[in-house]
C-alpha positions as CSV (number, residue, x, y, z in Angstrom):
1,M,-117.9,84.2,-163.7
2,A,-116.9,80.6,-164.4
3,A,-114.1,78.6,-164.4
4,G,-111.1,80.0,-166.2
5,H,-110.2,76.6,-168.0
6,S,-111.9,75.0,-170.9
7,H,-114.4,72.1,-170.4
8,K,-113.4,68.7,-171.9
9,L,-116.1,69.0,-174.7
10,Y,-114.8,72.1,-175.9
11,R,-112.7,71.9,-179.3
12,H,-110.9,75.0,-179.9
13,G,-111.3,76.3,-183.2
14,H,-111.9,79.8,-185.4
15,S,-115.2,78.7,-187.6
16,P,-118.2,80.4,-188.4
17,V,-119.9,78.4,-185.7
18,H,-117.5,79.0,-183.1
19,R,-117.7,82.7,-183.6
20,L,-121.2,82.9,-183.3
21,P,-122.5,84.3,-179.7
22,A,-123.4,81.9,-177.2
23,H,-126.9,82.9,-176.8
24,C,-127.5,82.8,-180.6
25,K,-126.1,79.0,-180.4
26,L,-128.3,78.2,-177.1
27,A,-131.6,79.7,-178.7
28,A,-130.9,77.8,-182.0
29,T,-130.4,74.3,-180.3
30,F,-133.1,74.8,-177.9
31,A,-135.5,75.7,-181.1
32,F,-134.0,72.8,-183.1
33,V,-134.5,69.9,-180.4
34,L,-138.2,71.4,-180.0
35,V,-138.8,70.9,-183.5
36,V,-137.1,67.2,-183.5
37,V,-139.3,66.4,-180.6
38,S,-142.3,67.8,-182.4
39,T,-141.6,65.5,-185.4
40,P,-144.2,62.5,-185.8
41,R,-142.1,59.2,-185.1
42,E,-143.8,57.6,-188.1
43,A,-141.8,60.2,-190.3
44,V,-138.5,58.1,-190.3
45,W,-137.0,60.0,-193.0
46,A,-137.1,63.3,-191.3
47,F,-134.7,62.3,-188.4
48,G,-132.3,61.4,-191.4
49,A,-132.7,64.7,-192.7
50,Y,-132.2,66.1,-189.3
51,A,-129.1,64.1,-188.8
52,A,-127.6,65.5,-192.1
53,L,-128.3,68.9,-190.8
54,L,-126.3,68.4,-187.8
55,A,-123.6,67.0,-189.9
56,G,-123.5,69.7,-191.8
57,V,-123.0,72.2,-188.8
58,A,-120.5,69.7,-187.7
59,A,-118.4,70.2,-191.1
60,V,-119.0,73.9,-191.1
61,A,-117.5,73.7,-187.5
62,R,-114.7,71.4,-188.3
63,I,-115.9,69.2,-185.6
64,P,-114.5,65.4,-186.5
65,A,-117.1,62.6,-186.5
66,G,-115.1,60.6,-184.2
67,F,-114.9,63.3,-181.6
68,L,-118.8,63.5,-181.9
69,L,-119.5,59.9,-181.5
70,R,-117.4,59.3,-178.7
71,R,-119.3,61.8,-176.8
72,L,-122.6,60.3,-177.6
73,V,-121.8,57.4,-175.4
74,I,-123.3,59.2,-172.4
75,E,-126.9,58.2,-173.9
76,I,-126.1,54.5,-173.5
77,P,-128.6,54.1,-170.6
78,F,-131.3,55.5,-172.6
79,V,-130.4,53.0,-175.3
80,G,-130.7,50.4,-172.9
81,F,-134.3,51.5,-171.6
82,A,-135.4,51.8,-175.5
83,V,-134.0,48.1,-176.0
84,L,-136.3,46.9,-173.5
85,L,-139.7,48.4,-174.6
86,P,-140.6,46.3,-177.5
87,F,-140.3,43.5,-174.8
88,V,-142.2,44.7,-171.9
89,A,-145.0,46.8,-174.0
90,E,-148.3,45.4,-174.4
91,G,-150.7,45.6,-177.5
92,E,-150.0,44.1,-181.2
93,Q,-147.2,41.8,-181.2
94,V,-145.2,40.9,-184.5
95,K,-142.2,38.4,-185.1
96,V,-138.8,39.7,-185.6
97,L,-135.8,37.0,-185.8
98,G,-137.9,34.7,-184.2
99,L,-138.9,37.0,-181.1
100,S,-142.3,38.3,-180.4
101,L,-142.2,42.0,-180.2
102,S,-144.8,44.7,-179.3
103,V,-145.3,46.8,-182.2
104,S,-145.9,50.0,-179.9
105,G,-142.9,49.1,-177.8
106,L,-141.0,49.2,-181.5
107,W,-142.3,52.5,-182.4
108,G,-141.7,53.6,-178.6
109,A,-137.9,52.3,-178.9
110,W,-137.5,54.2,-182.2
111,N,-138.8,57.5,-180.8
112,I,-136.7,57.3,-177.9
113,L,-133.2,56.4,-179.9
114,A,-134.2,59.0,-182.9
115,K,-135.0,62.3,-180.9
116,G,-132.6,61.4,-177.8
117,T,-129.8,60.9,-180.2
118,L,-130.4,64.2,-182.2
119,G,-130.9,65.9,-178.9
120,V,-127.6,64.6,-177.4
121,A,-125.7,65.2,-180.6
122,A,-127.0,68.9,-180.6
123,S,-125.8,69.5,-177.4
124,V,-122.5,68.0,-177.9
125,L,-122.0,70.3,-180.9
126,L,-123.3,73.2,-178.9
127,A,-120.5,72.5,-176.0
128,S,-117.7,71.4,-178.6
129,T,-118.2,75.1,-180.1
130,T,-118.8,77.0,-176.9
131,E,-116.7,77.7,-174.0
132,L,-118.2,77.3,-170.4
133,R,-117.6,81.1,-169.6
134,A,-119.0,82.1,-172.9
135,L,-122.5,79.6,-172.2
136,L,-123.0,80.7,-169.0
137,L,-123.0,84.8,-170.2
138,G,-125.4,83.4,-173.0
139,L,-127.6,81.9,-170.4
140,Q,-127.6,85.5,-168.6
141,R,-128.4,87.3,-171.9
142,L,-131.1,85.2,-172.6
143,K,-132.6,86.2,-169.0
144,L,-132.5,82.8,-167.3
145,P,-132.8,83.5,-163.5
146,P,-129.6,84.9,-162.2
147,L,-129.5,82.6,-159.3
148,L,-129.6,79.4,-161.6
149,V,-126.8,81.1,-163.5
150,Q,-124.6,81.7,-160.4
151,I,-125.4,77.9,-159.1
152,A,-124.2,76.6,-162.5
153,S,-121.3,78.9,-162.4
154,F,-120.1,77.7,-158.9
155,M,-121.0,74.3,-159.9
156,I,-118.6,74.3,-163.0
157,R,-115.8,76.5,-160.9
158,Y,-115.7,74.2,-157.9
159,G,-116.7,70.9,-159.4
160,D,-113.0,70.1,-160.3
161,V,-112.0,71.4,-156.8
162,I,-114.6,69.1,-155.0
163,A,-113.1,66.0,-157.3
164,D,-109.6,66.7,-156.2
165,E,-110.7,66.5,-152.7
166,L,-112.4,62.9,-153.3
167,R,-109.1,62.1,-155.0
168,R,-106.8,62.9,-151.9
169,M,-109.2,61.2,-149.6
170,S,-109.3,57.8,-151.7
171,V,-105.5,58.1,-151.9
172,A,-105.3,58.5,-147.9
173,R,-107.6,55.7,-147.6
174,R,-105.2,53.5,-149.8
175,S,-102.1,54.6,-148.0
176,R,-103.5,52.9,-144.8
177,G,-104.3,49.6,-146.9
178,F,-108.1,50.2,-147.1
179,E,-110.0,48.5,-150.1
180,A,-113.6,48.4,-150.5
181,R,-114.2,44.8,-151.2
182,G,-117.7,43.9,-149.9
183,I,-120.8,45.5,-147.9
184,R,-118.9,45.5,-144.9
185,H,-116.9,48.2,-146.1
186,W,-119.9,50.5,-147.0
187,G,-119.7,52.1,-143.7
188,V,-116.1,53.5,-144.3
189,L,-117.5,54.9,-147.7
190,A,-120.6,56.3,-146.2
191,K,-118.5,58.2,-143.8
192,T,-116.2,59.4,-146.8
193,A,-119.1,60.8,-148.5
194,G,-120.3,62.4,-145.1
195,A,-116.8,64.2,-144.6
196,L,-116.8,65.3,-148.3
197,F,-120.1,67.1,-147.7
198,I,-118.9,68.7,-144.6
199,R,-115.8,69.7,-146.2
200,S,-117.6,71.1,-149.3
201,Y,-120.2,72.9,-147.2
202,E,-117.5,74.5,-145.1
203,R,-115.7,75.5,-148.2
204,G,-118.6,77.0,-149.6
205,E,-119.4,79.0,-146.4
206,R,-115.8,80.3,-146.6
207,V,-116.0,81.3,-150.5
208,Y,-119.5,83.2,-149.8
209,L,-118.0,85.2,-146.7
210,A,-115.0,86.1,-149.0
211,M,-117.5,87.0,-151.9
212,V,-119.6,89.2,-149.2
213,S,-116.5,91.0,-147.7
214,R,-115.7,92.1,-151.4
215,G,-119.1,93.8,-151.9
216,Y,-121.2,90.6,-153.4
217,A,-124.7,91.7,-153.0
218,G,-126.5,88.5,-154.8
219,S,-125.7,89.3,-158.3
220,M,-122.6,88.7,-160.3
221,P,-121.3,91.4,-162.7
222,V,-121.7,91.0,-166.2
223,I,-118.4,91.3,-168.1
224,D,-117.5,91.1,-171.8
225,E,-121.1,91.6,-172.8
226,V,-121.6,90.7,-176.4
227,A,-124.6,91.8,-178.4
228,A,-125.7,89.8,-181.5
229,G,-126.3,91.7,-184.7
230,R,-129.2,90.4,-187.2
231,A,-126.7,88.7,-189.4
232,Q,-125.4,86.7,-186.5
233,W,-129.0,85.6,-185.5
234,A,-130.0,84.9,-189.1
235,Y,-126.9,82.4,-189.6
236,A,-127.9,80.6,-186.0
237,A,-131.7,80.4,-187.3
238,V,-130.4,78.3,-190.4
239,L,-130.3,75.0,-188.3
240,P,-134.0,75.6,-186.8
241,V,-135.6,76.9,-189.8
242,A,-134.4,74.3,-191.9
243,A,-135.5,71.6,-189.4
244,L,-138.9,73.2,-189.0
245,A,-139.5,72.9,-192.9
246,V,-138.6,69.2,-192.4
247,C,-141.1,68.8,-189.6
248,V,-144.1,70.4,-191.4
249,M,-143.2,68.2,-194.5
250,G,-143.0,65.4,-191.9
251,W,-146.4,66.3,-190.7
252,T,-148.2,67.1,-194.3
253,I,-146.7,63.9,-196.2
């Protein structure tokens, strides 16, 4: 149903978090992120508590801090946007280190950074403890539309194939002395992108015809279906329930 190899975010382990069924972890992660987003931005202490909860999960899963922090780099574009907010937002101004910054912009930047970082960290922890194939099966067990699951499955399976095709085309260009050095070379790059699209489309047609010839009728069989018991659901619910308690306190205190 998915690629046979592990993705780069996955870290092999035998912790209690690794052993949880994927659909339990998916539901817990979604609930945690929903609670974090619902927390008032003024409750600064609450976000520290959420970070401590995620650190606890990482410790139980035996995920090193360096492994987690390196993968948080993906949110750098959002950090750049957040840094600009205090300078461009309107409203009451405040002096910080000689700079005139918007109060609403500062709160907005904090809101984006805190909630975005926690959401990305929770997603990285999920990916670090769950194989791709298990994630797809988990999405299917959670009743995500089968067509979306199949599209995600084929993206994962053939993403590396398309990337290898692009690398071979790049090697072929360089072996002929081509180097993109300016705007006059954009035409060649555009033709490369067009050729890659055509090759990918043709490969997709061949794969589809091969599947139809083997009895494909619009849905993939579910194999190794794992049912979660009450104990596993309860274990997975620890994180979102604890986060919910923090969120309630954030609204009431």
